[in-house]
C-alpha positions as CSV (number, residue, x, y, z in Angstrom):
1,M,0.0,0.1,0.0
2,I,1.2,3.4,-0.9
3,V,-0.2,6.9,-0.4
4,L,-0.8,9.1,-3.5
5,A,-0.4,12.7,-2.6
6,S,-2.6,14.0,-5.3
7,Q,-6.2,15.1,-5.9
8,S,-6.0,14.0,-9.5
9,P,-8.6,11.3,-10.6
10,R,-6.2,10.6,-13.6
11,R,-3.4,9.7,-11.4
12,R,-5.6,7.3,-9.4
13,E,-6.9,5.7,-12.6
14,L,-3.3,5.2,-13.8
15,L,-2.2,3.6,-10.6
16,N,-5.2,1.3,-10.8
17,Q,-4.2,0.5,-14.3
18,I,-0.9,-1.0,-13.2
19,G,-2.4,-2.6,-10.1
20,V,-0.9,-0.3,-7.4
21,A,-2.9,-0.4,-4.2
22,H,-3.1,3.1,-2.8
23,E,-4.8,5.6,-0.6
24,V,-5.2,9.3,-1.5
25,A,-3.9,12.1,0.7
26,T,-5.2,15.5,-0.3
27,V,-2.3,17.9,-0.1
28,E,-2.2,21.6,-0.7
29,V,0.9,23.1,-2.4
30,D,1.3,26.6,-3.8
31,E,2.0,25.9,-7.4
32,T,3.0,29.4,-8.4
33,P,6.1,29.5,-10.5
34,L,9.0,31.6,-9.0
35,H,10.1,34.6,-10.9
36,G,12.4,33.4,-13.8
37,E,12.2,29.7,-12.6
38,P,13.0,27.3,-15.4
39,A,10.3,24.7,-16.1
40,L,12.4,21.7,-15.2
41,E,13.2,23.3,-11.7
42,Y,9.7,24.3,-11.3
43,V,8.2,20.8,-11.8
44,Q,10.8,19.2,-9.6
45,R,10.3,21.8,-6.8
46,I,6.4,21.3,-6.9
47,T,6.7,17.5,-7.1
48,L,9.0,17.4,-4.1
49,A,6.8,19.8,-2.1
50,K,3.8,17.5,-2.8
51,V,5.6,14.3,-1.6
52,R,6.9,16.1,1.5
53,A,3.3,17.3,2.2
54,G,2.2,13.7,1.8
55,Q,4.8,12.4,4.1
56,Q,3.5,14.7,6.9
57,L,0.1,13.1,6.5
58,A,1.3,9.6,6.3
59,P,4.9,9.2,7.8
60,A,4.8,5.4,8.0
61,L,3.8,4.6,4.3
62,P,5.5,5.1,1.0
63,V,4.2,8.4,-0.6
64,L,4.0,9.0,-4.3
65,A,3.5,12.5,-5.8
66,A,3.7,13.9,-9.2
67,D,3.4,17.2,-11.0
68,T,2.8,18.1,-14.6
69,C,3.6,21.3,-16.4
70,V,3.0,22.4,-20.0
71,V,5.6,24.7,-21.5
72,I,5.8,26.6,-24.7
73,N,8.4,29.2,-25.6
74,D,9.8,28.9,-22.0
75,V,6.5,29.9,-20.6
76,I,5.0,27.6,-18.0
77,L,1.2,27.2,-18.7
78,G,-0.6,26.2,-15.5
79,K,-4.3,25.5,-14.9
80,P,-6.7,28.0,-16.5
81,E,-8.3,30.4,-14.1
82,D,-11.3,31.1,-16.3
83,E,-12.6,30.8,-19.8
84,A,-10.4,33.8,-21.1
85,H,-7.3,32.2,-19.6
86,A,-8.1,28.8,-21.1
87,V,-8.7,30.3,-24.6
88,Q,-5.5,32.3,-24.3
89,M,-3.5,29.1,-23.5
90,L,-5.1,27.0,-26.3
91,Q,-4.3,29.9,-28.8
92,L,-0.7,29.8,-27.7
93,L,-0.6,26.0,-28.2
94,S,-2.4,26.2,-31.6
95,A,-0.4,24.9,-34.5
96,A,2.7,24.7,-32.4
97,T,4.7,22.1,-30.5
98,H,5.0,22.3,-26.8
99,Q,6.7,20.3,-24.0
100,V,5.0,18.5,-21.2
101,Y,7.1,17.7,-18.1
102,T,5.9,15.4,-15.4
103,G,7.9,14.9,-12.3
104,V,7.2,11.9,-10.1
105,A,8.7,11.3,-6.6
106,L,8.5,8.5,-4.1
107,A,9.4,9.0,-0.4
108,Q,10.1,5.8,1.5
109,D,12.3,4.8,4.4
110,G,13.6,8.3,4.8
111,K,14.7,8.6,1.2
112,T,13.0,10.5,-1.7
113,R,13.7,9.5,-5.3
114,Y,12.7,11.6,-8.2
115,R,12.2,10.8,-11.9
116,L,11.2,13.2,-14.9
117,S,9.2,12.4,-18.0
118,S,9.6,14.8,-21.0
119,S,7.3,14.7,-24.0
120,Q,6.5,16.8,-26.9
121,V,3.0,17.5,-28.2
122,R,2.1,19.2,-31.5
123,F,-1.3,20.8,-31.7
124,R,-3.2,21.4,-35.0
125,A,-4.6,24.9,-35.5
126,V,-7.3,25.6,-32.9
127,S,-9.7,28.5,-33.5
128,E,-11.0,30.8,-30.8
129,A,-14.5,29.5,-31.3
130,E,-13.3,25.9,-30.9
131,A,-11.3,26.8,-27.7
132,R,-14.5,28.4,-26.3
133,R,-16.6,25.4,-27.1
134,Y,-14.0,23.2,-25.5
135,W,-14.1,25.3,-22.3
136,A,-17.8,25.0,-22.2
137,T,-17.4,21.2,-21.8
138,G,-15.7,21.7,-18.5
139,E,-12.8,19.4,-19.4
140,P,-10.0,22.0,-19.5
141,A,-10.7,23.3,-15.9
142,G,-8.0,22.1,-13.6
143,K,-5.7,20.7,-16.3
144,A,-2.2,22.0,-17.0
145,G,-2.1,23.8,-20.3
146,G,-5.9,23.8,-20.4
147,Y,-6.5,20.4,-22.1
148,A,-6.8,16.7,-21.4
149,I,-5.1,14.4,-23.8
150,Q,-7.3,11.5,-22.5
151,G,-10.5,13.4,-23.4
152,R,-11.8,15.7,-26.1
153,G,-8.6,17.6,-26.0
154,A,-7.1,14.7,-28.0
155,L,-8.9,16.2,-31.0
156,F,-6.4,19.0,-31.1
157,I,-3.3,16.8,-31.0
158,E,-1.5,15.9,-34.3
159,H,1.5,14.2,-32.8
160,I,3.1,13.2,-29.5
161,S,6.5,12.2,-28.8
162,G,7.2,10.7,-25.3
163,S,4.9,9.3,-22.7
164,Y,1.2,9.3,-23.1
165,S,0.6,8.5,-19.4
166,G,3.2,11.3,-18.6
167,I,1.2,13.8,-20.5
168,M,-1.9,12.5,-18.6
169,G,-0.1,13.3,-15.4
170,L,1.7,10.2,-14.1
171,P,4.4,8.6,-16.3
172,L,3.9,4.9,-15.7
173,Y,7.5,3.8,-16.8
174,E,9.1,6.2,-14.3
175,T,6.6,5.4,-11.7
176,G,7.3,1.7,-12.1
177,Q,11.0,2.4,-11.6
178,L,10.3,4.1,-8.3
179,L,7.9,1.5,-7.0
180,A,10.2,-1.4,-7.8
181,N,11.5,-1.4,-4.2
182,V,8.1,-1.0,-2.5
183,P,7.2,-4.2,-0.6
184,G,4.4,-6.2,-2.1
185,W,4.3,-4.4,-5.5
186,S,5.5,-6.0,-8.8
187,V,4.5,-6.0,-12.4
């Protein structure tokens, strides 16, 4: 049994997909990027903050945490604040390739290990009207970059290079590497 320090239903689904028994710990972490903070440092900082917060709630169990950020032109796109913000993000991603970084960390037995998944996603052209209709579905709310690859947002994606599960929010290859030493878990 592990503790997943995340409120993301997608991360729970992905852990279920690979047969990892887990409990959920709701952690609150300020995800505001620091001024001038590079995306790779940002995703690592937030992931480690989440795993530490999870450890405080469940110090006796292994704790897994992850964070995903969408980056275009060195700009970190967080979760949309409202419709206008979501439309702005989707317009930035339109007809362009962006990076998706997902950090995953496991705290166990006084040690924390970290892995990073890096993927590239190319969007087709997305009109403002399409972006507004997409927002109206409710899907973009709470999603880094304002889209969900596992949902209707897939209609905007021409090509991916990297980890589909990492783009969803929990890279299963890297997660499996971290879980390899957790008692009772195996492929």
